[in-house]
mmCIF file of the C-alpha atoms, coordinates in Angstrom:
data_MODEL
# 
_entry.id   MODEL 
# 
loop_
_atom_site.group_PDB 
_atom_site.id 
_atom_site.type_symbol 
_atom_site.label_atom_id 
_atom_site.label_alt_id 
_atom_site.label_comp_id 
_atom_site.label_asym_id 
_atom_site.label_entity_id 
_atom_site.label_seq_id 
_atom_site.pdbx_PDB_ins_code 
_atom_site.Cartn_x 
_atom_site.Cartn_y 
_atom_site.Cartn_z 
_atom_site.occupancy 
_atom_site.B_iso_or_equiv 
_atom_site.pdbx_formal_charge 
_atom_site.auth_seq_id 
_atom_site.auth_comp_id 
_atom_site.auth_asym_id 
_atom_site.auth_atom_id 
_atom_site.pdbx_PDB_model_num 
ATOM 1   C CA . UNK A 1 1   ? -41.094 -35.375 -12.194 1.00 0.00 ? 1   UNK A CA 1 
ATOM 2   C CA . UNK A 1 2   ? -39.101 -37.900 -14.159 1.00 0.00 ? 2   UNK A CA 1 
ATOM 3   C CA . UNK A 1 3   ? -35.610 -39.327 -14.056 1.00 0.00 ? 3   UNK A CA 1 
ATOM 4   C CA . UNK A 1 4   ? -35.623 -40.442 -17.701 1.00 0.00 ? 4   UNK A CA 1 
ATOM 5   C CA . UNK A 1 5   ? -32.389 -39.661 -19.574 1.00 0.00 ? 5   UNK A CA 1 
ATOM 6   C CA . UNK A 1 6   ? -34.375 -37.200 -21.723 1.00 0.00 ? 6   UNK A CA 1 
ATOM 7   C CA . UNK A 1 7   ? -32.111 -37.150 -24.779 1.00 0.00 ? 7   UNK A CA 1 
ATOM 8   C CA . UNK A 1 8   ? -30.338 -33.838 -25.269 1.00 0.00 ? 8   UNK A CA 1 
ATOM 9   C CA . UNK A 1 9   ? -31.407 -32.521 -21.860 1.00 0.00 ? 9   UNK A CA 1 
ATOM 10  C CA . UNK A 1 10  ? -29.929 -35.594 -20.193 1.00 0.00 ? 10  UNK A CA 1 
ATOM 11  C CA . UNK A 1 11  ? -26.735 -35.331 -22.227 1.00 0.00 ? 11  UNK A CA 1 
ATOM 12  C CA . UNK A 1 12  ? -26.469 -31.659 -21.293 1.00 0.00 ? 12  UNK A CA 1 
ATOM 13  C CA . UNK A 1 13  ? -26.957 -32.448 -17.614 1.00 0.00 ? 13  UNK A CA 1 
ATOM 14  C CA . UNK A 1 14  ? -24.321 -35.192 -17.778 1.00 0.00 ? 14  UNK A CA 1 
ATOM 15  C CA . UNK A 1 15  ? -21.852 -32.867 -19.522 1.00 0.00 ? 15  UNK A CA 1 
ATOM 16  C CA . UNK A 1 16  ? -22.385 -30.224 -16.838 1.00 0.00 ? 16  UNK A CA 1 
ATOM 17  C CA . UNK A 1 17  ? -21.930 -32.792 -14.053 1.00 0.00 ? 17  UNK A CA 1 
ATOM 18  C CA . UNK A 1 18  ? -18.648 -33.920 -15.597 1.00 0.00 ? 18  UNK A CA 1 
ATOM 19  C CA . UNK A 1 19  ? -17.489 -30.326 -16.072 1.00 0.00 ? 19  UNK A CA 1 
ATOM 20  C CA . UNK A 1 20  ? -18.230 -29.302 -12.473 1.00 0.00 ? 20  UNK A CA 1 
ATOM 21  C CA . UNK A 1 21  ? -16.604 -32.415 -11.007 1.00 0.00 ? 21  UNK A CA 1 
ATOM 22  C CA . UNK A 1 22  ? -13.638 -32.238 -13.379 1.00 0.00 ? 22  UNK A CA 1 
ATOM 23  C CA . UNK A 1 23  ? -12.942 -28.626 -12.486 1.00 0.00 ? 23  UNK A CA 1 
ATOM 24  C CA . UNK A 1 24  ? -13.205 -29.503 -8.786  1.00 0.00 ? 24  UNK A CA 1 
ATOM 25  C CA . UNK A 1 25  ? -10.457 -32.062 -9.272  1.00 0.00 ? 25  UNK A CA 1 
ATOM 26  C CA . UNK A 1 26  ? -8.249  -29.358 -10.822 1.00 0.00 ? 26  UNK A CA 1 
ATOM 27  C CA . UNK A 1 27  ? -7.134  -28.180 -7.409  1.00 0.00 ? 27  UNK A CA 1 
ATOM 28  C CA . UNK A 1 28  ? -6.311  -24.789 -5.961  1.00 0.00 ? 28  UNK A CA 1 
ATOM 29  C CA . UNK A 1 29  ? -4.272  -23.392 -8.910  1.00 0.00 ? 29  UNK A CA 1 
ATOM 30  C CA . UNK A 1 30  ? -7.202  -23.917 -11.305 1.00 0.00 ? 30  UNK A CA 1 
ATOM 31  C CA . UNK A 1 31  ? -9.665  -22.583 -8.738  1.00 0.00 ? 31  UNK A CA 1 
ATOM 32  C CA . UNK A 1 32  ? -7.604  -19.410 -8.277  1.00 0.00 ? 32  UNK A CA 1 
ATOM 33  C CA . UNK A 1 33  ? -7.400  -18.931 -12.053 1.00 0.00 ? 33  UNK A CA 1 
ATOM 34  C CA . UNK A 1 34  ? -11.142 -19.298 -12.622 1.00 0.00 ? 34  UNK A CA 1 
ATOM 35  C CA . UNK A 1 35  ? -12.837 -17.949 -9.490  1.00 0.00 ? 35  UNK A CA 1 
ATOM 36  C CA . UNK A 1 36  ? -14.847 -14.726 -9.378  1.00 0.00 ? 36  UNK A CA 1 
ATOM 37  C CA . UNK A 1 37  ? -12.144 -12.401 -8.052  1.00 0.00 ? 37  UNK A CA 1 
ATOM 38  C CA . UNK A 1 38  ? -12.728 -8.668  -7.625  1.00 0.00 ? 38  UNK A CA 1 
ATOM 39  C CA . UNK A 1 39  ? -9.093  -7.601  -8.135  1.00 0.00 ? 39  UNK A CA 1 
ATOM 40  C CA . UNK A 1 40  ? -8.699  -9.829  -11.210 1.00 0.00 ? 40  UNK A CA 1 
ATOM 41  C CA . UNK A 1 41  ? -11.975 -8.529  -12.652 1.00 0.00 ? 41  UNK A CA 1 
ATOM 42  C CA . UNK A 1 42  ? -10.780 -4.960  -12.112 1.00 0.00 ? 42  UNK A CA 1 
ATOM 43  C CA . UNK A 1 43  ? -7.640  -5.952  -14.049 1.00 0.00 ? 43  UNK A CA 1 
ATOM 44  C CA . UNK A 1 44  ? -9.804  -7.020  -17.007 1.00 0.00 ? 44  UNK A CA 1 
ATOM 45  C CA . UNK A 1 45  ? -10.123 -10.807 -16.499 1.00 0.00 ? 45  UNK A CA 1 
ATOM 46  C CA . UNK A 1 46  ? -13.793 -10.826 -17.512 1.00 0.00 ? 46  UNK A CA 1 
ATOM 47  C CA . UNK A 1 47  ? -13.996 -14.626 -18.036 1.00 0.00 ? 47  UNK A CA 1 
ATOM 48  C CA . UNK A 1 48  ? -14.200 -14.929 -14.248 1.00 0.00 ? 48  UNK A CA 1 
ATOM 49  C CA . UNK A 1 49  ? -17.766 -13.571 -14.416 1.00 0.00 ? 49  UNK A CA 1 
ATOM 50  C CA . UNK A 1 50  ? -18.731 -16.976 -15.855 1.00 0.00 ? 50  UNK A CA 1 
ATOM 51  C CA . UNK A 1 51  ? -16.052 -19.377 -14.631 1.00 0.00 ? 51  UNK A CA 1 
ATOM 52  C CA . UNK A 1 52  ? -16.470 -18.360 -10.992 1.00 0.00 ? 52  UNK A CA 1 
ATOM 53  C CA . UNK A 1 53  ? -19.810 -20.166 -11.072 1.00 0.00 ? 53  UNK A CA 1 
ATOM 54  C CA . UNK A 1 54  ? -18.209 -23.379 -12.351 1.00 0.00 ? 54  UNK A CA 1 
ATOM 55  C CA . UNK A 1 55  ? -15.411 -23.883 -9.819  1.00 0.00 ? 55  UNK A CA 1 
ATOM 56  C CA . UNK A 1 56  ? -15.880 -24.906 -6.192  1.00 0.00 ? 56  UNK A CA 1 
ATOM 57  C CA . UNK A 1 57  ? -14.062 -24.820 -2.866  1.00 0.00 ? 57  UNK A CA 1 
ATOM 58  C CA . UNK A 1 58  ? -13.411 -28.548 -3.051  1.00 0.00 ? 58  UNK A CA 1 
ATOM 59  C CA . UNK A 1 59  ? -14.873 -31.800 -4.352  1.00 0.00 ? 59  UNK A CA 1 
ATOM 60  C CA . UNK A 1 60  ? -17.463 -31.998 -1.538  1.00 0.00 ? 60  UNK A CA 1 
ATOM 61  C CA . UNK A 1 61  ? -18.743 -28.517 -2.465  1.00 0.00 ? 61  UNK A CA 1 
ATOM 62  C CA . UNK A 1 62  ? -18.953 -29.537 -6.136  1.00 0.00 ? 62  UNK A CA 1 
ATOM 63  C CA . UNK A 1 63  ? -20.809 -32.755 -5.259  1.00 0.00 ? 63  UNK A CA 1 
ATOM 64  C CA . UNK A 1 64  ? -23.383 -30.781 -3.246  1.00 0.00 ? 64  UNK A CA 1 
ATOM 65  C CA . UNK A 1 65  ? -23.962 -28.469 -6.210  1.00 0.00 ? 65  UNK A CA 1 
ATOM 66  C CA . UNK A 1 66  ? -24.173 -31.422 -8.620  1.00 0.00 ? 66  UNK A CA 1 
ATOM 67  C CA . UNK A 1 67  ? -26.786 -33.043 -6.368  1.00 0.00 ? 67  UNK A CA 1 
ATOM 68  C CA . UNK A 1 68  ? -28.771 -29.796 -6.420  1.00 0.00 ? 68  UNK A CA 1 
ATOM 69  C CA . UNK A 1 69  ? -28.474 -29.583 -10.179 1.00 0.00 ? 69  UNK A CA 1 
ATOM 70  C CA . UNK A 1 70  ? -29.739 -33.139 -10.597 1.00 0.00 ? 70  UNK A CA 1 
ATOM 71  C CA . UNK A 1 71  ? -32.703 -32.353 -8.329  1.00 0.00 ? 71  UNK A CA 1 
ATOM 72  C CA . UNK A 1 72  ? -33.570 -29.286 -10.421 1.00 0.00 ? 72  UNK A CA 1 
ATOM 73  C CA . UNK A 1 73  ? -33.228 -31.388 -13.579 1.00 0.00 ? 73  UNK A CA 1 
ATOM 74  C CA . UNK A 1 74  ? -35.460 -34.147 -12.201 1.00 0.00 ? 74  UNK A CA 1 
ATOM 75  C CA . UNK A 1 75  ? -38.146 -31.694 -11.137 1.00 0.00 ? 75  UNK A CA 1 
ATOM 76  C CA . UNK A 1 76  ? -38.128 -29.126 -13.912 1.00 0.00 ? 76  UNK A CA 1 
ATOM 77  C CA . UNK A 1 77  ? -36.091 -30.139 -17.000 1.00 0.00 ? 77  UNK A CA 1 
ATOM 78  C CA . UNK A 1 78  ? -39.105 -30.291 -19.305 1.00 0.00 ? 78  UNK A CA 1 
ATOM 79  C CA . UNK A 1 79  ? -40.595 -26.953 -18.294 1.00 0.00 ? 79  UNK A CA 1 
ATOM 80  C CA . UNK A 1 80  ? -38.390 -24.902 -20.584 1.00 0.00 ? 80  UNK A CA 1 
ATOM 81  C CA . UNK A 1 81  ? -36.629 -25.351 -23.889 1.00 0.00 ? 81  UNK A CA 1 
ATOM 82  C CA . UNK A 1 82  ? -32.828 -25.536 -24.015 1.00 0.00 ? 82  UNK A CA 1 
ATOM 83  C CA . UNK A 1 83  ? -32.769 -21.887 -25.137 1.00 0.00 ? 83  UNK A CA 1 
ATOM 84  C CA . UNK A 1 84  ? -34.980 -20.863 -22.224 1.00 0.00 ? 84  UNK A CA 1 
ATOM 85  C CA . UNK A 1 85  ? -32.796 -22.765 -19.748 1.00 0.00 ? 85  UNK A CA 1 
ATOM 86  C CA . UNK A 1 86  ? -29.828 -20.942 -21.225 1.00 0.00 ? 86  UNK A CA 1 
ATOM 87  C CA . UNK A 1 87  ? -31.595 -17.648 -20.588 1.00 0.00 ? 87  UNK A CA 1 
ATOM 88  C CA . UNK A 1 88  ? -32.340 -18.671 -16.986 1.00 0.00 ? 88  UNK A CA 1 
ATOM 89  C CA . UNK A 1 89  ? -28.676 -19.529 -16.406 1.00 0.00 ? 89  UNK A CA 1 
ATOM 90  C CA . UNK A 1 90  ? -27.445 -16.310 -18.058 1.00 0.00 ? 90  UNK A CA 1 
ATOM 91  C CA . UNK A 1 91  ? -29.925 -14.221 -16.061 1.00 0.00 ? 91  UNK A CA 1 
ATOM 92  C CA . UNK A 1 92  ? -28.802 -15.948 -12.861 1.00 0.00 ? 92  UNK A CA 1 
ATOM 93  C CA . UNK A 1 93  ? -25.121 -15.433 -13.630 1.00 0.00 ? 93  UNK A CA 1 
ATOM 94  C CA . UNK A 1 94  ? -25.697 -11.776 -14.550 1.00 0.00 ? 94  UNK A CA 1 
ATOM 95  C CA . UNK A 1 95  ? -27.799 -11.051 -11.441 1.00 0.00 ? 95  UNK A CA 1 
ATOM 96  C CA . UNK A 1 96  ? -25.280 -12.725 -9.149  1.00 0.00 ? 96  UNK A CA 1 
ATOM 97  C CA . UNK A 1 97  ? -22.322 -10.978 -10.743 1.00 0.00 ? 97  UNK A CA 1 
ATOM 98  C CA . UNK A 1 98  ? -24.044 -7.584  -10.565 1.00 0.00 ? 98  UNK A CA 1 
ATOM 99  C CA . UNK A 1 99  ? -25.202 -8.133  -7.000  1.00 0.00 ? 99  UNK A CA 1 
ATOM 100 C CA . UNK A 1 100 ? -21.788 -9.255  -5.803  1.00 0.00 ? 100 UNK A CA 1 
ATOM 101 C CA . UNK A 1 101 ? -20.079 -6.376  -7.619  1.00 0.00 ? 101 UNK A CA 1 
ATOM 102 C CA . UNK A 1 102 ? -22.470 -3.577  -6.644  1.00 0.00 ? 102 UNK A CA 1 
ATOM 103 C CA . UNK A 1 103 ? -23.886 -4.670  -3.278  1.00 0.00 ? 103 UNK A CA 1 
ATOM 104 C CA . UNK A 1 104 ? -21.261 -6.955  -1.747  1.00 0.00 ? 104 UNK A CA 1 
ATOM 105 C CA . UNK A 1 105 ? -18.403 -4.520  -2.335  1.00 0.00 ? 105 UNK A CA 1 
ATOM 106 C CA . UNK A 1 106 ? -16.349 -6.024  0.499   1.00 0.00 ? 106 UNK A CA 1 
ATOM 107 C CA . UNK A 1 107 ? -16.371 -9.459  -1.152  1.00 0.00 ? 107 UNK A CA 1 
ATOM 108 C CA . UNK A 1 108 ? -12.946 -10.313 -2.612  1.00 0.00 ? 108 UNK A CA 1 
ATOM 109 C CA . UNK A 1 109 ? -13.724 -13.666 -4.293  1.00 0.00 ? 109 UNK A CA 1 
ATOM 110 C CA . UNK A 1 110 ? -16.494 -16.196 -4.846  1.00 0.00 ? 110 UNK A CA 1 
ATOM 111 C CA . UNK A 1 111 ? -16.886 -19.733 -6.206  1.00 0.00 ? 111 UNK A CA 1 
ATOM 112 C CA . UNK A 1 112 ? -19.774 -22.133 -6.725  1.00 0.00 ? 112 UNK A CA 1 
ATOM 113 C CA . UNK A 1 113 ? -22.884 -22.888 -8.718  1.00 0.00 ? 113 UNK A CA 1 
ATOM 114 C CA . UNK A 1 114 ? -25.432 -22.642 -5.906  1.00 0.00 ? 114 UNK A CA 1 
ATOM 115 C CA . UNK A 1 115 ? -26.604 -19.150 -6.847  1.00 0.00 ? 115 UNK A CA 1 
ATOM 116 C CA . UNK A 1 116 ? -27.288 -20.283 -10.413 1.00 0.00 ? 116 UNK A CA 1 
ATOM 117 C CA . UNK A 1 117 ? -29.041 -23.371 -9.014  1.00 0.00 ? 117 UNK A CA 1 
ATOM 118 C CA . UNK A 1 118 ? -31.277 -21.065 -7.005  1.00 0.00 ? 118 UNK A CA 1 
ATOM 119 C CA . UNK A 1 119 ? -32.116 -19.262 -10.270 1.00 0.00 ? 119 UNK A CA 1 
ATOM 120 C CA . UNK A 1 120 ? -33.053 -22.535 -11.963 1.00 0.00 ? 120 UNK A CA 1 
ATOM 121 C CA . UNK A 1 121 ? -35.076 -23.776 -8.992  1.00 0.00 ? 121 UNK A CA 1 
ATOM 122 C CA . UNK A 1 122 ? -36.934 -20.466 -8.647  1.00 0.00 ? 122 UNK A CA 1 
ATOM 123 C CA . UNK A 1 123 ? -37.724 -20.367 -12.376 1.00 0.00 ? 123 UNK A CA 1 
ATOM 124 C CA . UNK A 1 124 ? -39.133 -23.890 -12.221 1.00 0.00 ? 124 UNK A CA 1 
ATOM 125 C CA . UNK A 1 125 ? -41.153 -23.246 -9.075  1.00 0.00 ? 125 UNK A CA 1 
ATOM 126 C CA . UNK A 1 126 ? -42.665 -20.018 -10.429 1.00 0.00 ? 126 UNK A CA 1 
ATOM 127 C CA . UNK A 1 127 ? -43.527 -21.681 -13.743 1.00 0.00 ? 127 UNK A CA 1 
ATOM 128 C CA . UNK A 1 128 ? -45.247 -24.548 -11.875 1.00 0.00 ? 128 UNK A CA 1 
ATOM 129 C CA . UNK A 1 129 ? -47.060 -22.053 -9.644  1.00 0.00 ? 129 UNK A CA 1 
ATOM 130 C CA . UNK A 1 130 ? -48.410 -20.326 -12.756 1.00 0.00 ? 130 UNK A CA 1 
ATOM 131 C CA . UNK A 1 131 ? -49.644 -23.746 -13.880 1.00 0.00 ? 131 UNK A CA 1 
ATOM 132 C CA . UNK A 1 132 ? -51.467 -24.010 -10.515 1.00 0.00 ? 132 UNK A CA 1 
ATOM 133 C CA . UNK A 1 133 ? -49.330 -26.847 -9.154  1.00 0.00 ? 133 UNK A CA 1 
ATOM 134 C CA . UNK A 1 134 ? -50.112 -27.066 -5.415  1.00 0.00 ? 134 UNK A CA 1 
ATOM 135 C CA . UNK A 1 135 ? -46.770 -28.709 -4.615  1.00 0.00 ? 135 UNK A CA 1 
ATOM 136 C CA . UNK A 1 136 ? -44.966 -25.802 -6.267  1.00 0.00 ? 136 UNK A CA 1 
ATOM 137 C CA . UNK A 1 137 ? -46.665 -23.409 -3.857  1.00 0.00 ? 137 UNK A CA 1 
ATOM 138 C CA . UNK A 1 138 ? -45.267 -25.466 -0.974  1.00 0.00 ? 138 UNK A CA 1 
ATOM 139 C CA . UNK A 1 139 ? -41.811 -25.461 -2.556  1.00 0.00 ? 139 UNK A CA 1 
ATOM 140 C CA . UNK A 1 140 ? -42.107 -21.709 -3.006  1.00 0.00 ? 140 UNK A CA 1 
ATOM 141 C CA . UNK A 1 141 ? -42.878 -21.204 0.676   1.00 0.00 ? 141 UNK A CA 1 
ATOM 142 C CA . UNK A 1 142 ? -39.934 -23.429 1.657   1.00 0.00 ? 142 UNK A CA 1 
ATOM 143 C CA . UNK A 1 143 ? -37.660 -21.586 -0.786  1.00 0.00 ? 143 UNK A CA 1 
ATOM 144 C CA . UNK A 1 144 ? -38.602 -18.153 0.549   1.00 0.00 ? 144 UNK A CA 1 
ATOM 145 C CA . UNK A 1 145 ? -38.207 -19.406 4.141   1.00 0.00 ? 145 UNK A CA 1 
ATOM 146 C CA . UNK A 1 146 ? -34.722 -20.684 3.265   1.00 0.00 ? 146 UNK A CA 1 
ATOM 147 C CA . UNK A 1 147 ? -33.713 -17.332 1.796   1.00 0.00 ? 147 UNK A CA 1 
ATOM 148 C CA . UNK A 1 148 ? -35.063 -15.480 4.840   1.00 0.00 ? 148 UNK A CA 1 
ATOM 149 C CA . UNK A 1 149 ? -33.248 -17.902 7.191   1.00 0.00 ? 149 UNK A CA 1 
ATOM 150 C CA . UNK A 1 150 ? -29.982 -17.337 5.308   1.00 0.00 ? 150 UNK A CA 1 
ATOM 151 C CA . UNK A 1 151 ? -30.457 -13.562 5.444   1.00 0.00 ? 151 UNK A CA 1 
ATOM 152 C CA . UNK A 1 152 ? -31.068 -13.619 9.194   1.00 0.00 ? 152 UNK A CA 1 
ATOM 153 C CA . UNK A 1 153 ? -28.904 -16.533 10.381  1.00 0.00 ? 153 UNK A CA 1 
ATOM 154 C CA . UNK A 1 154 ? -26.365 -17.229 7.644   1.00 0.00 ? 154 UNK A CA 1 
ATOM 155 C CA . UNK A 1 155 ? -25.768 -20.405 5.664   1.00 0.00 ? 155 UNK A CA 1 
ATOM 156 C CA . UNK A 1 156 ? -27.793 -23.545 6.196   1.00 0.00 ? 156 UNK A CA 1 
ATOM 157 C CA . UNK A 1 157 ? -26.086 -25.936 8.637   1.00 0.00 ? 157 UNK A CA 1 
ATOM 158 C CA . UNK A 1 158 ? -25.394 -28.670 6.054   1.00 0.00 ? 158 UNK A CA 1 
ATOM 159 C CA . UNK A 1 159 ? -23.073 -26.603 3.844   1.00 0.00 ? 159 UNK A CA 1 
ATOM 160 C CA . UNK A 1 160 ? -19.723 -28.091 2.912   1.00 0.00 ? 160 UNK A CA 1 
ATOM 161 C CA . UNK A 1 161 ? -16.214 -27.368 4.114   1.00 0.00 ? 161 UNK A CA 1 
ATOM 162 C CA . UNK A 1 162 ? -17.243 -25.118 6.981   1.00 0.00 ? 162 UNK A CA 1 
ATOM 163 C CA . UNK A 1 163 ? -16.324 -22.247 4.657   1.00 0.00 ? 163 UNK A CA 1 
ATOM 164 C CA . UNK A 1 164 ? -18.095 -18.942 4.485   1.00 0.00 ? 164 UNK A CA 1 
ATOM 165 C CA . UNK A 1 165 ? -21.064 -19.291 2.145   1.00 0.00 ? 165 UNK A CA 1 
ATOM 166 C CA . UNK A 1 166 ? -22.023 -16.206 0.155   1.00 0.00 ? 166 UNK A CA 1 
ATOM 167 C CA . UNK A 1 167 ? -25.751 -16.533 0.737   1.00 0.00 ? 167 UNK A CA 1 
ATOM 168 C CA . UNK A 1 168 ? -26.467 -13.280 -1.102  1.00 0.00 ? 168 UNK A CA 1 
ATOM 169 C CA . UNK A 1 169 ? -25.617 -15.155 -4.319  1.00 0.00 ? 169 UNK A CA 1 
ATOM 170 C CA . UNK A 1 170 ? -28.575 -17.440 -3.547  1.00 0.00 ? 170 UNK A CA 1 
ATOM 171 C CA . UNK A 1 171 ? -30.864 -14.420 -3.201  1.00 0.00 ? 171 UNK A CA 1 
ATOM 172 C CA . UNK A 1 172 ? -29.651 -12.744 -6.405  1.00 0.00 ? 172 UNK A CA 1 
ATOM 173 C CA . UNK A 1 173 ? -30.008 -16.009 -8.316  1.00 0.00 ? 173 UNK A CA 1 
ATOM 174 C CA . UNK A 1 174 ? -33.482 -16.708 -6.929  1.00 0.00 ? 174 UNK A CA 1 
ATOM 175 C CA . UNK A 1 175 ? -34.702 -13.221 -7.848  1.00 0.00 ? 175 UNK A CA 1 
ATOM 176 C CA . UNK A 1 176 ? -33.437 -13.644 -11.415 1.00 0.00 ? 176 UNK A CA 1 
ATOM 177 C CA . UNK A 1 177 ? -35.056 -17.081 -11.591 1.00 0.00 ? 177 UNK A CA 1 
ATOM 178 C CA . UNK A 1 178 ? -38.403 -15.773 -10.382 1.00 0.00 ? 178 UNK A CA 1 
ATOM 179 C CA . UNK A 1 179 ? -38.409 -13.138 -13.129 1.00 0.00 ? 179 UNK A CA 1 
ATOM 180 C CA . UNK A 1 180 ? -37.492 -15.777 -15.711 1.00 0.00 ? 180 UNK A CA 1 
ATOM 181 C CA . UNK A 1 181 ? -40.239 -18.078 -14.439 1.00 0.00 ? 181 UNK A CA 1 
ATOM 182 C CA . UNK A 1 182 ? -42.740 -15.271 -14.951 1.00 0.00 ? 182 UNK A CA 1 
ATOM 183 C CA . UNK A 1 183 ? -41.498 -14.300 -18.414 1.00 0.00 ? 183 UNK A CA 1 
ATOM 184 C CA . UNK A 1 184 ? -40.603 -17.664 -19.937 1.00 0.00 ? 184 UNK A CA 1 
ATOM 185 C CA . UNK A 1 185 ? -42.796 -20.649 -20.465 1.00 0.00 ? 185 UNK A CA 1 
ATOM 186 C CA . UNK A 1 186 ? -44.513 -22.901 -22.866 1.00 0.00 ? 186 UNK A CA 1 
ATOM 187 C CA . UNK A 1 187 ? -46.054 -19.957 -24.684 1.00 0.00 ? 187 UNK A CA 1 
ATOM 188 C CA . UNK A 1 188 ? -43.502 -17.295 -23.764 1.00 0.00 ? 188 UNK A CA 1 
ATOM 189 C CA . UNK A 1 189 ? -40.350 -16.096 -25.559 1.00 0.00 ? 189 UNK A CA 1 
ATOM 190 C CA . UNK A 1 190 ? -38.638 -19.101 -27.081 1.00 0.00 ? 190 UNK A CA 1 
ATOM 191 C CA . UNK A 1 191 ? -41.571 -21.316 -26.024 1.00 0.00 ? 191 UNK A CA 1 
ATOM 192 C CA . UNK A 1 192 ? -42.372 -24.711 -27.479 1.00 0.00 ? 192 UNK A CA 1 
# 
């Protein structure tokens, strides 16, 4: 783990932090325009498949996701190349979008980056587990316990805004991240 700026990775993380916080400050009209929205998607507004993961319920929700992103960056930034991280994010977005569309058919709209963060965290944990990192095994157990808790009891108690959290997005993201962690790596596709 390191908190060094890390050149391009650090600049990318900073740009994403600014984007997430800036969009959160855009208010409800921007949020409505960019959120994952089933009716709007049915009407052909496909950009929402990506932008729904960038907007948040409010600034507090965005700050929580930024904190999670910075934790993932601190723990795992160097595990994958920029291309591989892009693949992890795309796989997470695709898995979440498909899961919400096909499984959560009653869901009308969704916002937030937490599902994609679960993809990134799971990819990093699995990659570290493959490298026989004992701490990663502990993180893996905690991560699976969290997903099981959310499936049985709902959102974790520290979530923001008291709003309904779509915990299935966490599961879909984590599953995509686990697959990426298995397939990508130092010697895998796009490896160093």
